[in-house]
C-alpha positions as CSV (number, residue, x, y, z in Angstrom):
1,M,5.9,-11.0,-8.8
2,R,4.1,-12.6,-11.7
3,L,0.9,-10.8,-12.9
4,K,-1.9,-12.4,-14.8
5,R,-4.9,-10.3,-15.5
6,T,-7.8,-9.8,-17.9
7,L,-9.4,-6.5,-18.7
8,A,-11.8,-6.6,-15.7
9,S,-10.4,-9.2,-13.3
10,T,-7.1,-9.9,-11.8
11,V,-5.2,-13.0,-10.6
12,L,-1.9,-12.7,-8.9
13,V,0.2,-15.7,-8.1
14,G,3.7,-15.2,-6.8
15,A,6.4,-16.1,-4.3
16,V,5.8,-15.2,-0.7
17,A,8.2,-12.5,0.7
18,A,8.7,-11.4,4.3
19,P,5.3,-10.5,5.9
20,L,4.2,-7.1,7.1
21,L,3.5,-8.5,10.6
22,S,3.4,-12.3,10.5
23,T,2.4,-14.4,7.6
24,P,-0.8,-16.3,8.2
25,P,-0.9,-20.0,7.3
26,V,-1.4,-20.2,3.5
27,M,-4.1,-22.6,2.4
28,A,-4.0,-24.4,-0.9
29,A,-5.4,-22.2,-3.7
30,K,-8.1,-23.4,-6.0
31,D,-7.3,-24.5,-9.5
32,R,-8.4,-21.7,-11.9
33,P,-7.8,-21.1,-15.6
34,A,-5.2,-18.5,-16.3
35,P,-6.4,-15.2,-17.9
36,V,-4.5,-13.6,-20.8
37,L,-1.5,-11.4,-19.9
38,P,-2.3,-7.8,-21.1
39,K,-0.1,-5.4,-22.9
40,V,1.4,-3.0,-20.4
41,A,3.5,0.0,-19.9
42,K,3.1,3.3,-21.5
43,E,6.6,4.1,-20.2
44,P,9.0,1.2,-20.5
45,T,10.7,0.2,-17.3
46,N,13.4,-2.0,-19.0
47,V,15.3,0.7,-20.8
48,K,19.0,-0.1,-20.6
49,V,21.3,2.7,-19.3
50,N,25.0,2.4,-18.7
51,A,25.7,2.3,-15.0
52,S,28.4,4.8,-15.5
53,C,25.7,7.5,-15.6
54,K,25.7,9.9,-12.7
55,I,22.8,9.9,-10.3
56,Q,21.5,13.4,-9.7
57,L,21.6,13.3,-5.9
58,Q,19.2,15.8,-4.4
59,D,20.4,18.6,-2.0
60,P,19.4,18.0,1.6
61,L,16.0,19.5,2.4
62,P,14.6,20.6,5.7
63,A,11.9,18.4,7.3
64,P,8.5,19.0,5.8
65,K,5.7,20.6,7.8
66,A,4.1,17.8,9.9
67,K,0.5,16.8,9.5
68,A,-2.0,17.2,12.3
69,D,-1.3,14.6,15.0
70,G,-3.4,11.4,15.3
71,R,-5.0,9.8,18.3
72,G,-1.7,8.8,20.1
73,E,-1.8,5.8,22.3
74,A,-5.3,5.0,21.2
75,M,-3.8,3.8,17.9
76,D,-1.6,1.1,19.5
77,G,-2.3,-2.3,18.0
78,Q,-3.6,-1.0,14.7
79,Q,-2.3,-2.5,11.5
80,P,0.2,-2.2,10.0
81,D,3.1,-1.7,12.4
82,Y,5.1,0.9,10.7
83,A,8.9,0.9,10.5
84,R,9.6,-2.7,11.6
85,S,13.1,-2.3,10.4
86,Y,14.0,0.2,13.1
87,V,11.7,-0.7,16.1
88,R,14.5,-2.7,17.9
89,D,17.1,0.0,17.5
90,P,17.4,1.9,20.8
91,F,18.4,5.1,19.0
92,L,15.2,5.1,16.9
93,H,12.7,3.1,19.0
94,A,10.9,6.2,20.5
95,E,10.4,7.7,17.0
96,V,9.0,4.4,15.7
97,I,6.4,4.5,18.5
98,Q,5.6,8.1,17.7
99,Y,5.2,7.0,14.0
100,R,2.7,4.3,14.9
101,R,0.7,6.8,17.0
102,W,0.7,9.4,14.3
103,Q,2.6,11.9,16.5
104,W,4.1,13.6,13.5
105,N,5.3,16.8,15.1
106,A,7.3,15.1,17.8
107,M,8.6,12.4,15.4
108,Y,9.8,14.9,12.8
109,S,11.4,17.2,15.3
110,S,13.2,14.4,17.1
111,L,14.5,12.7,13.9
112,D,15.7,16.0,12.6
113,T,17.7,16.6,15.8
114,K,19.1,13.0,15.7
115,A,20.1,13.3,12.0
116,K,22.1,16.5,12.8
117,S,23.7,15.0,15.9
118,K,24.8,11.7,14.1
119,P,24.9,12.5,10.4
120,D,26.5,9.1,9.6
121,F,23.8,7.1,11.3
122,L,22.0,6.1,8.1
123,D,18.8,4.5,9.5
124,T,17.7,7.9,10.7
125,Y,17.5,9.1,7.1
126,R,15.7,5.9,6.1
127,L,13.1,6.3,8.9
128,Q,12.5,10.0,7.9
129,A,12.0,8.9,4.2
130,D,9.7,6.1,5.3
131,A,7.4,8.6,7.1
132,Y,7.7,11.3,4.5
133,Q,6.5,9.0,1.8
134,V,3.6,7.8,3.9
135,N,2.6,11.5,4.3
136,A,3.1,12.2,0.6
137,T,6.1,14.5,0.9
138,Y,8.2,12.9,-1.8
139,S,10.9,15.4,-2.5
140,E,11.9,15.3,1.2
141,A,11.9,11.5,1.2
142,L,14.2,11.5,-1.8
143,S,16.5,14.0,-0.2
144,Q,16.9,11.8,2.9
145,L,17.6,8.6,1.0
146,D,20.1,10.5,-1.1
147,Q,21.9,11.2,2.2
148,V,22.3,7.4,2.4
149,L,23.6,7.2,-1.1
150,R,26.2,9.9,-0.5
151,R,27.7,7.7,2.1
152,Q,26.9,4.3,0.6
153,P,26.5,4.6,-3.2
154,K,25.7,0.9,-3.6
155,D,23.0,0.7,-0.9
156,V,20.3,-1.5,-2.4
157,H,17.4,-0.2,-0.3
158,A,18.2,3.5,-1.1
159,L,18.8,2.8,-4.8
160,A,15.6,0.8,-5.2
161,T,13.4,3.2,-3.3
162,T,14.7,6.3,-4.9
163,S,14.3,4.7,-8.3
164,M,10.6,4.2,-7.5
165,I,10.3,7.8,-6.2
166,Q,11.8,9.2,-9.4
167,Y,9.6,6.9,-11.5
168,Y,6.3,8.1,-10.0
169,L,7.5,11.7,-9.9
170,G,8.1,11.5,-13.6
171,N,11.8,12.1,-13.5
172,R,12.5,9.2,-15.9
173,P,16.2,9.9,-16.9
174,D,17.3,9.9,-13.3
175,Y,15.0,6.9,-12.6
176,R,16.8,5.0,-15.4
177,C,20.2,5.9,-14.1
178,R,19.4,4.8,-10.6
179,M,17.9,1.6,-11.9
180,A,21.0,0.9,-13.9
181,H,23.1,1.3,-10.8
182,L,20.7,-0.9,-8.9
183,A,20.9,-3.6,-11.6
184,K,24.7,-3.5,-11.4
185,T,24.6,-3.8,-7.6
186,S,21.7,-6.3,-7.3
187,P,20.2,-7.6,-10.5
188,K,17.5,-9.5,-8.6
189,A,16.4,-6.3,-6.7
190,A,16.2,-4.4,-10.0
191,K,14.2,-7.1,-11.7
192,E,11.7,-7.2,-8.9
193,M,11.3,-3.5,-8.7
194,K,10.8,-3.2,-12.4
195,S,8.2,-6.0,-12.3
196,F,6.4,-4.2,-9.4
197,L,6.3,-0.9,-11.3
198,R,4.8,-2.6,-14.3
199,F,2.2,-4.3,-12.1
200,A,1.3,-1.1,-10.2
201,E,0.9,0.9,-13.4
202,T,-1.2,-1.7,-15.1
203,T,-3.5,-2.2,-12.1
204,M,-4.1,1.4,-11.2
205,Y,-4.9,2.3,-14.8
206,A,-7.4,-0.4,-15.3
207,N,-11.1,0.5,-15.7
208,Y,-12.9,1.3,-12.5
209,G,-16.6,2.4,-12.3
210,S,-19.8,2.1,-10.3
211,Q,-20.7,-1.5,-11.4
212,P,-18.9,-4.8,-11.6
213,Q,-17.4,-5.5,-15.0
214,T,-17.5,-9.3,-15.0
215,D,-20.1,-12.1,-14.4
216,M,-18.1,-13.4,-11.5
217,K,-20.3,-14.3,-8.5
218,P,-18.2,-13.1,-5.5
219,E,-17.7,-15.2,-2.5
220,A,-17.1,-12.0,-0.5
221,I,-17.8,-8.3,-0.8
222,A,-14.8,-6.5,0.8
223,V,-15.3,-2.9,1.8
224,F,-12.6,-0.3,2.5
225,G,-13.6,2.0,5.4
226,Q,-13.3,5.7,5.8
227,S,-13.4,7.8,9.0
228,P,-16.9,8.5,10.3
229,K,-18.2,11.8,11.8
230,S,-17.2,12.7,15.3
231,D,-20.5,11.4,16.6
232,G,-20.0,7.9,15.1
233,T,-22.4,8.3,12.2
234,P,-21.2,7.7,8.6
235,S,-19.4,10.7,6.9
236,A,-20.4,11.6,3.3
237,G,-17.5,9.6,1.9
238,L,-18.2,6.6,4.0
239,L,-21.9,6.7,3.1
240,T,-21.2,6.4,-0.6
241,R,-19.3,3.2,0.1
242,L,-22.1,1.9,2.3
243,E,-24.8,2.6,-0.2
244,K,-22.8,0.8,-2.9
245,T,-22.2,-2.1,-0.4
246,K,-25.9,-2.4,0.3
247,E,-26.6,-2.5,-3.5
248,M,-24.0,-5.2,-4.0
249,A,-25.2,-7.2,-1.0
250,E,-28.7,-7.3,-2.5
251,R,-27.3,-8.4,-5.8
252,Y,-25.1,-11.1,-4.3
253,P,-27.1,-12.4,-1.4
254,D,-24.8,-15.4,-0.8
255,A,-21.6,-13.4,-0.5
256,W,-19.9,-12.6,2.8
257,I,-19.5,-8.9,3.6
258,V,-16.0,-8.0,4.9
259,L,-15.8,-4.6,6.6
260,S,-12.4,-3.1,7.3
261,G,-11.4,-0.1,9.3
262,A,-10.1,0.8,12.8
263,A,-10.8,3.8,15.1
264,V,-8.4,6.0,13.2
265,K,-9.5,9.6,13.5
266,T,-12.4,9.2,16.0
267,P,-13.1,6.8,18.8
268,Y,-15.4,4.8,16.5
269,A,-14.0,1.9,14.5
270,E,-15.0,2.3,10.9
271,A,-15.9,-1.4,10.7
272,D,-18.4,-1.0,13.6
273,V,-20.0,2.1,12.1
274,M,-20.4,0.3,8.7
275,E,-21.9,-2.8,10.4
276,K,-24.4,-0.7,12.3
277,W,-25.5,1.2,9.2
278,L,-25.8,-2.0,7.1
279,V,-27.8,-3.9,9.7
280,E,-30.1,-0.9,10.1
281,Q,-30.7,-1.1,6.4
282,G,-31.7,-4.7,6.5
283,V,-28.5,-6.5,5.8
284,N,-28.2,-9.8,7.7
285,A,-25.6,-9.4,10.4
286,G,-24.7,-13.1,10.0
287,R,-23.1,-12.3,6.7
288,I,-20.7,-9.7,8.1
289,I,-17.1,-10.3,9.0
290,K,-15.2,-7.4,10.6
291,D,-11.6,-6.3,10.7
292,D,-11.4,-3.4,13.1
293,R,-7.6,-3.0,13.2
294,A,-6.8,-1.4,9.9
295,R,-5.4,2.1,10.1
296,D,-4.9,2.7,6.4
297,T,-5.2,1.0,3.0
298,V,-2.3,-1.4,3.6
299,G,-4.0,-2.3,6.9
300,N,-7.3,-2.9,5.1
301,A,-5.5,-5.3,2.7
302,M,-3.8,-7.1,5.5
303,G,-7.0,-7.7,7.4
304,M,-9.0,-8.6,4.3
305,V,-6.4,-11.2,3.0
306,R,-6.2,-12.8,6.3
307,I,-10.0,-13.2,6.4
308,F,-9.9,-14.5,2.8
309,Q,-7.4,-17.2,3.9
310,Q,-9.4,-18.1,7.0
311,Y,-12.6,-18.6,5.0
312,D,-10.9,-19.9,1.8
313,I,-12.2,-17.0,-0.2
314,H,-10.8,-16.3,-3.7
315,D,-13.5,-14.5,-5.7
316,V,-13.8,-11.0,-4.3
317,L,-15.7,-7.8,-5.1
318,L,-13.8,-4.8,-3.7
319,V,-16.0,-1.8,-2.8
320,G,-14.8,1.7,-2.1
321,T,-15.2,5.1,-3.8
322,I,-14.4,5.1,-7.5
323,Q,-11.5,7.5,-6.7
324,H,-10.0,5.1,-4.1
325,L,-10.5,1.8,-5.9
326,P,-7.3,2.0,-8.1
327,R,-5.1,2.3,-5.0
328,A,-7.2,-0.1,-2.9
329,T,-7.1,-2.8,-5.6
330,T,-3.4,-2.4,-6.4
331,T,-2.5,-2.6,-2.7
332,T,-4.7,-5.6,-2.0
333,L,-3.4,-7.6,-5.0
334,A,0.2,-6.7,-4.0
335,L,-0.4,-7.9,-0.5
336,A,-2.2,-11.1,-1.7
337,D,0.7,-11.9,-4.0
338,R,3.1,-11.4,-1.1
339,Y,1.2,-13.8,1.0
340,G,0.9,-16.3,-1.9
341,W,-2.9,-16.0,-1.9
342,E,-4.7,-16.2,-5.3
343,L,-7.5,-13.7,-5.9
344,N,-10.0,-13.1,-8.7
345,V,-11.0,-9.5,-8.2
346,D,-13.8,-7.3,-9.5
347,T,-14.7,-3.8,-8.2
348,A,-17.7,-1.5,-7.7
349,G,-17.3,2.1,-6.6
350,G,-19.5,4.7,-5.0
351,G,-19.4,8.4,-5.7
352,E,-18.5,10.3,-8.9
353,R,-15.8,9.3,-11.3
354,P,-12.9,11.8,-10.6
355,D,-11.4,14.1,-13.2
356,P,-8.1,12.3,-14.4
357,A,-6.2,15.6,-14.0
358,S,-7.0,15.6,-10.3
359,Q,-5.6,12.1,-9.8
360,V,-1.9,12.8,-10.1
361,G,-1.3,12.7,-6.3
362,E,-3.6,9.7,-5.9
363,R,-1.6,7.8,-8.5
364,Q,1.7,8.7,-6.9
365,Y,0.5,7.6,-3.5
366,T,-0.7,4.3,-5.0
367,Y,2.9,3.4,-5.7
368,V,3.8,4.0,-2.1
369,T,1.0,2.0,-0.5
370,A,1.4,-0.9,-3.0
371,A,5.2,-1.0,-2.4
372,R,4.6,-1.2,1.3
373,A,2.1,-4.1,0.7
374,A,4.5,-5.8,-1.7
375,G,7.4,-5.8,0.6
376,L,9.5,-3.4,-1.4
377,Y,9.7,-0.4,0.9
378,E,11.6,-0.7,4.2
379,K,15.2,-1.5,4.7
380,D,14.5,-5.1,5.9
381,D,12.4,-5.7,2.8
382,F,15.6,-5.6,0.8
383,A,17.7,-7.8,3.1
384,K,17.0,-10.8,0.9
385,F,18.9,-9.1,-2.0
386,T,22.0,-8.5,0.1
387,K,22.5,-11.7,2.0
388,K,25.7,-13.5,1.3
389,K,25.5,-17.0,0.0
């Protein structure tokens, strides 16, 4: 991953890795001047540590308390398809389907039983860790991946992913030790993970506010959805995004408006709710392009980037809440880089600027969603580092 960014806009140009579902045809990017590379990294990620250091493997932890279940079969077909690495495994297929339907209680209970019945079947631990990180239970995710490392100390996926977890949890000595072991096992994987961590930290700590920060005239205004009320009207959080979208649509009358969001927590697709509100407010329906399959921020990025490719869009204004924009922007740029699609990005957020002290969990979760988008998360994502020549 090669990152080029200015203070208020970002361009990512990089090699394409394995796609989240299937890679769309990549159109030729426009020629653009390269911005200046910024100074990065409050915490250096390239500290050299001797690989003879001892990784502090975590004691096994019980399964975390499951979140409330989602909408079950109604979520089939939404993006992304979680756990691609395990869906063809007969032993784990049922749990992957439960994962994609947000049937957390059944999934957690079944995987816990299977891990105890076959303690040396390592992909059970990986699938647990995958879901635990998605649900922001990081210590339990680390615990399960360390079960892999107890049995396979040179496992690239487990070393890389636990390095990232320890990095965003702030356990830097153990992060450096794990990274040193990863570098000894797979120098390319270590280099890519370090590059990703620098990129994620730089992007999420950029300046985000209520107004665009450049004079770029966007070709598209891309809006991240949020669940509406149970009656299909905009929730308070969604309304702040829509009011900002309307403001930006009036400022940039020639821009497409890309609306992304599926029927995640209610029967109403977020994209449909947003379209209805905007049209009622006088926005021309002919400007609107909808993605109604995105179940989460990674799904938003997938749908948006595919639309950008279809319409040959490179200059984009991302709209969300100010609180969500760092994660949304980091994830979208990571996904665009993975697809080899060049973006110039500015942002505008609705709502109040959050207290930085309240953002610790949001920052941690940004690493998770961005790693998923970048293709540095699942077991199969790391297969390219372990293939024999």
